[in-house]
N, C-alpha and C positions, 0 to 999 in steps of 0.2 A: 671228557666226552666230545666226540667230533660233532660240530654243529650241523654238518650236512646230513648226519643220520636222522635229524629231527625234521628235515625238510623233504618235500616230495621231489622227485628227480628233475622236474622242469623248472624248479626255483633255485637260483643261486643264493648264497648267503647274503650278498649285497642287495639283491632284489627282495629277499625275504625281510631284511631289516627295513628297506624302503617302504614296503606295503604295511608293515606293522606301524611305522611312524605315520604313514598316510591314514591309517585307521584312526589314529588319535586326532590328526588335523581335520579330517573330513567330519568326524563326529562333533568336534568343536564348532566347525562351520555350521552344521545342522542345528546345533543348540543355540548358536548366536543368531542365525538368519531364518530358521524354520525349515528351509528346504535347500537342496544343493549338494549336501554331503554325499548322498548315495550316488548321484551322477558323477561327482568328482572321483569317488572311489572306483567306480566302474571304468572311468577313463584311465586312471592310473594302473589298474589291473590289466587293462587292455594293452599297455605298453610292453608287457612281458609274459603274458599268459596266452595260450591258445584258447579259442572260443569254447572248446569242450570243457575246459577247467574254469574259465573266466566267470561264466554265469552261475555255476554251482557255488564257487567260493564267494562270489559277491552276495548270493542269496543267504548264505549262513551268516556272514558278517552283518548284513542288514537286518536279518532276523534278530540277532543279538541286540543291535542298536535300538530297534523298534520295541523289543520286548521290555526293555527298561522303562520306556515311556508309557507302555501299557500298564505296568505295575503302578507307576507313580500317578497316572491320570485315570485309573480304572473306574472311578465313580462317575466320570463324565462320558463313558462310552455309550453310543447309541446302538445297542445290541441288535435291534431289528434290522438296521442297515447292514450290520456286519453279516447277519444271516443271509440276506439277499446277495450281498457281495460274494460270500462263500459259495453259494449255489452257482453263480455265474463263473467264478474262478475255477471250480472243478471242471466245468465244461471247457473253459479257455485253456487250462493247462493240458487237458487231454488232447485238445486239437493242436496245441503248440509243441508238444513233446516230439512227435515224429518229424515236425519241421526242423526243430532244433537239432535232432539227430542226423538229419539228412543234408542240411545246408552246408555248402562248401566253406572252408575256413576263410578264403578271401571275401566271399559274399557276406559272411557273418561280420567280419571286421569292418567292411565298408558300410553295412547297415548300421552298425554301432556308431561309427564316426558321423554318419549323416544324421542319426537320431540325436547325438550330442549337439551337433551344430543347430539342428532345428529347435531343440530344447532351449538353446541360448538365444537364438535370433528370431525364431519363428513367432508368428502371431496366431495365438490360439483363438478359436471362435468362443464367444461368451456363451456358456451353457444356460439353457432354460431349466426351470424347475422340472423335475422328472418324477415319474411314478415308479413303483416297484419293478415293473417289467423292464423299463428302460435302465434302471440301476443294475439289474441282473445282467442285461446285455452289455452294459458298460464294464461290469466286472469281468465278463467273458473276454471282451475285446482287449482290455488291458492285461489280462492274464496270458493271452496269446502273445502279446507284445513282450511281456516280461521273459518269456521263454526264448525270444529271439534277440532282444536288445537289452534286457535286464532292468534298467532303472525307469520305472513307470510311476514313481511317487507323485510327480507333479500332475500326471493325468488322473490319478486316483483322488488327489486333493481337489481337482476340478469337479469330479463327480460329486464329492461330498459337499462342496460349496453350492452346487446346484440344488442340493436338498435343503439349503438354508442353514447349514451348520456354521457356527463361528466360534472363535476363541477356543476355550478348553474342550468343548465337545468335538470341534473339528480336529484338533491336535490328537485327542485321545482316540477317536474313531478312525482317523487316518492311520495312526500307528497300529491299531488292531487289524485293520484291513491289510496292511503291509505284512504283518506277522502271518496272516492267513495265506496271502499270496506267495510270500517267500517260503513258507512251510510246505505248501503244495509243490512249489518248484524244486525244493530240496529233495522231496520224495521222488519226484519225476526223474531228476537226474540220477538219483541212486538206482532207480529201476532200469535205466538205460546204460548203467555200467560205471558211473563215476565212483571212485574209491575215496570215501571220506576219511577212512582210518589213517591213511598216510599223511593227510593234511591236518590231523587233530592237534598236534603241538602248535603249529603255526596259526591255526584258526583260533585256538585258545588265547594266544598272545594278542591277536588282532582284536578279538572281542573285549579282552581286558583293557587294552589301550583305548578302544572305542568308548568304553564306559568312563574311563578317566577323562577322555577328550570331551565327553558330554558335560561333565562336571566343570571342567576348565572353561568351556565355551559359555556355560550359563553364568559363571562367576565373573569372567573377565572380558571375553570378546564382545559381548553385547553392549559394553560400555564405550566401544570405539565407533567411529563414524561408519554407518552402514554403507553409504555410497562408495566409499573407498574399497570396502570388501567386495561389493557387487561388481565394480569395475575390474578389480584385480581377478575376480573369479571368472568373469567373461573372457578376459584376455588369456588366462591360464587354460581354460577349457578349450578355447579355440586352438591354441598351440597343441594341446594333447590330441585333439580330434584330428588335426592335420597330420600329426606324427603317426597316428594309427592308420590313416589313409596311405601314407608313404610306406609304412611297414607292410600293409596288405598288398599293395601293388608291387613292391620290390621283391 
């Protein structure tokens, strides 16, 4: 069988293999350090995919990655917070969908690169404890952002931290909120014309490798020095973001 017949037209066999391996590595990173894998996956996909495909593919891969954590940590989920987040996310995705459909390719890539650099080097304000309404608004804002730049996991984690969640409830509720957000995003991109069927074999391979990466990261990577990983991650993400800027402007 010709391998190219299993790939969408915009993906070469070499890049297809690269993003399958990246799914493994970024899932291992998330399992070892808690955050960062989704942002890294987004940056790698941005090296070879147009923005119209990038965010939809990223959403499915991250949905699969977070769903496994939801199943494992389901008894710790704070379901009322998930409900408020869902209500805000519905509004946010509805607002963000026409923006995602209309934004020019160059502007989308530049926004992605700047968001990555801010996520690595920016100083986020410390959130205060918030009520339900503020949490709904936060869900809406991060959902608009996910339709434009994709990886909003750190922002959602900040919202949940502001509600006082720690350890298992934080991890479990964060994963559930991300499943909600990515699920809505997947539906939205399908409605505006993204063809998921031609991506099915590649996405299945990426999700499977992501699950394997989560297991490897849990077993092995968290035993290695965290500062080394964080330094290497920051350097790598900076290089990837600058490459996306160059590609967008060139």
